[in-house]
C-alpha positions in Angstrom: -3.8 -19.2 33.8 -7.5 -19.8 34.3 -9.4 -17.5 32.0 -13.2 -17.1 32.2 -15.2 -15.8 29.3 -18.1 -13.5 29.5 -20.8 -14.4 26.9 -24.0 -12.8 25.7 -27.4 -14.5 25.6 -26.4 -16.3 22.4 -23.1 -17.6 23.8 -20.9 -15.2 21.8 -17.8 -14.3 23.8 -17.9 -10.7 24.7 -15.0 -10.4 27.3 -12.8 -12.2 29.7 -12.0 -12.3 33.4 -8.5 -13.1 34.5 -6.6 -12.9 37.7 -5.3 -9.4 38.6 -1.7 -10.8 38.9 -1.9 -12.0 35.3 -3.4 -8.7 34.2 -0.6 -6.7 35.9 2.0 -9.0 34.3 0.6 -8.4 30.9 0.6 -4.6 31.4 4.3 -4.8 32.4 5.1 -6.8 29.3 3.2 -4.3 27.1 5.1 -1.4 28.7 8.5 -3.1 28.0 7.4 -3.9 24.5 6.5 -0.2 23.9 9.9 0.8 25.3 11.6 -1.5 22.8 9.4 -0.2 19.9 10.2 3.4 20.8 13.9 2.7 21.1 13.9 1.0 17.7 12.2 4.0 16.2 14.7 6.3 17.8 17.6 4.2 16.3 16.0 4.5 12.8 15.9 8.3 13.3 19.5 8.3 14.5 21.1 11.7 14.5 24.5 10.4 15.6 23.9 10.7 19.4 24.0 7.4 21.1 22.5 6.3 24.4 22.1 2.9 25.9 18.7 1.3 26.2 18.8 1.5 30.0 19.6 5.3 29.7 16.7 5.7 27.3 14.3 3.8 29.6 15.4 5.8 32.6 14.9 9.1 30.7 11.5 8.0 29.5 10.3 7.1 33.0 11.4 10.5 34.3 9.4 12.2 31.5 6.3 10.1 32.4 6.6 10.7 36.2 
């Protein structure tokens, strides 16, 4: 991945530019990570009802649609 840095007048790094494909990939990975975190939280708060991760993700996507 070719990353370009945006710097201020003193050379301090203030931001980055990266290819949109890489940005979208990172967003997808963050979304998947969030799903896993929420699933883990739900398991800790277990009330006895069990669902698979794929069912959970499907239900979550319906709620966010």
